[in-house]
N, C-alpha and C positions, 0 to 999 in steps of 0.2 A: 416430546420425543420426535426425532427427525424421521423423515420418510425412509432413509436408508436403514436405520435401526429397525423400523417397523417391517421393512421388506425382509430383513434377515430373520426376524422373529417369525414371520409368516412362513418362511422356508423351513426353519427348524420345526415349527409346529406341524407342518405338512409331512416332514420326514418322520417325526415321531408318531404320527397317526398311522402310518403303514410300515410294516416291517416284514421282510422275507424271513421265514423260519423253516427249519427242518425238524419234523416231529418224529422221534424214535421211540416206538413202543417196545416194552420189555416183556416177553412172553411168559417168563417165570416170575414176574414181579407184580407190583401194583402201581406202577407209575410209567410216565412217558417223559422222556427228556426233550427239552426244547433247545435247539441249537441255532445260534446266529451264524449263518454262512459267511458273513463279512469278517468274522473273527475266528470262526470254527471253535467257539466256546459254548458250553452249556449255560444258558441264561435263564432257565426256568424249569419247573417240574409241574406236570399234571399228576395229581395223586388221588388216592381213594377210588381206584378202579382195579378190582382184582381180576387178574388174567386179561389185560387189554389185548385185543386181537387186531381188528382193522381200525385205521385212522383215516379221516377225510376232513378237508377244510371246505367250508361253504364258499361259494364264489365271491361273496362280499367280504370275506375274511373275518366276519364277526363271531362265527361259531366253529367249533371243532367237534366232529362226531366220532365217537369211539364205541366199538362193540365190546360189550362187557360179557365175557363167557361165564363168569361166576354167577351173576345175577340174571343172565339171559335178557339183557336190556340193551338199548342204544342209549349211551350216556352223552348228553349234550353239554359242552364246555364253553364258557364265555372266553373269548380270545384275549380279552384285556386282563381278567382276573386269573385265568387258568383254573377256574373252579367249576365243578359239575353243578349245573342248576336244574337239570331235568333228567330223569331216567324213564325211558319209554319201554314198556313191556313188549317183548317180541314173541313170535309163535313157537320158538324153539331156540336152542343154543346157536349163537351167531358165529360167523367167521368174518369175512371181509365186507367192506362197505364202500359205496361211492355216492356222489351227489350229482343230481341233474345240473346241466350247464347253466340253467337259469335259476338254480337254487331252490326250485319249487318242491322237489321231492328228494328223499334219501332212499337208496336201495341197499338192503341188507341181505346178505346171503345166509341162509339158515342151514347149518351143518348138522341136521338132525332129521332122521327118516320121518316122512318120505321125501323131504326136501322142498324148499320154497324160497322165493325172494319176497321179503316183506317190504312194503312201500310206506314210507313215513311222510306225512304232509308237513312241510317245513314251517308253514304258517301256524298251524294249530299244534304242532308237535304231537300228533296222534298217529298211531299205526292204522292206516286206512284200508289196507289191502294186503293179502298174502297170496302171491301168485304161485300156483302149483307148477313144479317143474320135475323133470326126470332126475332123480338122485339128489342126495344131500349136496348143498352148495358150499364150495370152498372159497372161491373168489368171485366178486362181481365188479364190473367196470362199466362206466358210461363211455360210449364211443366219443372221439374228439368232436364230432358234429352234433352230439347231444341227442341223436335220434333213436339210439338203442341202448339198452342195458344188457350186457353180455355176462352170463353166469356160467361157471364151470363146475362140474361134479367129478370128484375123484372116483366115487363108487360106481357111477353109471358111465364114466368115460364120455360124458355128453356135454356139449356146449348148448346153452339155451339162450336165444336171442329175444329180448323183450322190446316191443314198440313203446317208447316212452310217451308218445302222444295219447295212447289209450291204456297204457300199463297192462297190456295183454301179451301172451306169448306169440311171437311171430313165426319162428322156425327153430328147429333143433338140428344138430349134427353130432353123430357119434363117431369118435375116433378109436384108435386101437388100444388106448391106455388112459388112465385117469388124467383129468384136466387140472393142471397146476397154474402158475402165473401166466398172464396174457399181456400183450401190448398190441398197438394198432398203428398201421400205416395209413396214409391218406391219399386220395386222388387229388388232382389239381383243384377240383371244385370243393374240396374239404370233406367229401363223403368218405366213408370207410373203404379202404382198398383191401387190406389183408388183416387177419388176426395172426399174430405170432404167439404160439402157445407151447409151453413146456409140459412134458408128459411124465407120468409116473415111470420110474425105472428106465428112463432114456436120458443119456448124457448129451443133451442138445435141445433142439426145438423144431417144431413143425410150423409150416406156413399154410394158412387157409385163405383161399380166395373168397372174399365176403360175398360178392355178387353171385358167383357160381355155387357157393355153399359146398365147397369140397377142398380137401387137402391137396396142395400142389407141389409141395417141396419139403424136404427134411434136411437139417444141418446137424452133423455130429460135432461136438466140441473137441478140440485137439487133446491128445494124450501127450503132454510135454515129455521129452526124453529126460531121464534122470530124476523125474518127480515121482514120489511115492504116492500110490493111489489110496485114498481114504475110503473105507467101506463101512465104517461104524457110524451109527447115529444118523444115517441119511434119511430115515423116515420115508423111504421109497421115492425120494426126489434128489437124484444126483446133480441135477441142474435146476436151481430154484431162484428166480429173480431176474427181471427184465426191466430195462428202461431205454427210451429213445430220447436223444437230445432234442431240444426245442426246434432246431433247424431241420429236423427230420433226416439228418445225414448219417447218424451213427446209432447203432443198436449195441447196448451193453448187456451182457449175459453172464450170470454167475455160475461157477462150477464148484460144487461141494466136493466132488471127487479130488480136485487138485488145488482147492483154496485160492482160486483166481477169479477175476472178472475179465471177460474177453470183449474186445471192440470189433464190431462188424460194420462194414460200410453199407449204406442203403442207397439205392434199392437192390443192389446186386448180391448182398449177403456174403461179401468177401471178408475173410478174417484179416484184421489189421494188426492187432497186438493183444497180448494178454498180460495182466498185471496181478502179481501175487498179493493178496490182501489179508490172509489169515484163515484160521480154521472155521469152516462152514459159513461162507457168505450166504445170506438168506434172502435179502430183499434189497432193491436199489431205488433211489430217487434222485432226480436232477432238478435243482431249483430253476426258476424261470430264466435266469441269465445264462444258463447252460455252461457255466464255467467248470463245474465239478460234479462228480458222481459221488453220492453218499451211500456207502455199503454197510448194511447191518451184518456184522461178523458175530454170529451167535456163539461160536465156540470160544470167543475171547472176551465177550461182554464189552465190545467196542463198536463204534461207528468209524469206518475208515474213509478218508476223503481222497479221491483220485482226481487229479487235474485232467480236464478233457483235452487240453492242448498238448501237454507234455506226456500224458498218459503215464504218470508216475504218482505214487502215494505221496501226499503232501502233509497229511495230518492224521493222527490216530486219537480219537476222542473216547475216553472211558464213559460208559453209560450204565444201564441197569443189567439185570439178570436175563440172559438169553435174548438179546435184541433180535427182532424179526421184522415185522412190518414197519415201514416208514413212509413218510409223505412230505412234500415240501410245497410252499406257496406263501401268498401274502396274508398276513394277519392284520386286522384293524386293532389299533391300540388306543383309540380315542373313546 
């Protein structure tokens, strides 16, 4: 075999070993759709997880972590086979989940009184700690620099910030309403600058200065003229879903009132454009290349793809029943 053929085979093998995927959970079903963003087609299914809520991908791409509300477990999925190989008991019913940047721990928000963040050791796949916090936890995120896990409570209207070096509570901040999805901006050195947070019964988002530990700004999403306002089935969250492009220049925000996603420039939070996507957009994710935004449209059982450059809908992908949480990243296929 010639060197040129061997080189081609090596490239093909390398490409096959890694694949960017969008994972779309279906809140009223028992599966997660796996989407290839290169083709915008469904290429796989993760099954046998009743009421999957949060989804996260390990940094090495070999595992997918899914919170299982029915069994109150964290289900661990092999990225190659898309099969559950471990179910880890949790301290209560879970909601969302995130992974430490070094992959060492998984943080699970517990949406059951009195509220906690469970810490899973990724090496042993054991639940090693349950961190008490104020209020039941809806969402939990690891900050871009990996130094903190930030959890939000709807019931207590409180943000709880955990030091990931010690897995202890560092500080808390109470806002005027329940804490919904969050996103994070960065300082030039990579540290966390701001928490962008959506609030219960507020059509927009608040901005929290991370260092000062206080709210500094609020932005109300536009009421487009001639658009009918949707008020049914909002579950107290008229704006639910945030994503920041990898270059840090654009914030996308979902409006359930008017069935659109809106693009704001960063750092100034200036409205650039809004794009109609369908009934009840719930969650957003942007793959690492930053080309498109993937919108979970819960009211139509679809994932809608919006091109980041043209800011137009380019694809509508049928998925499962009531799609909500989604995530994107590199999966290892070898």
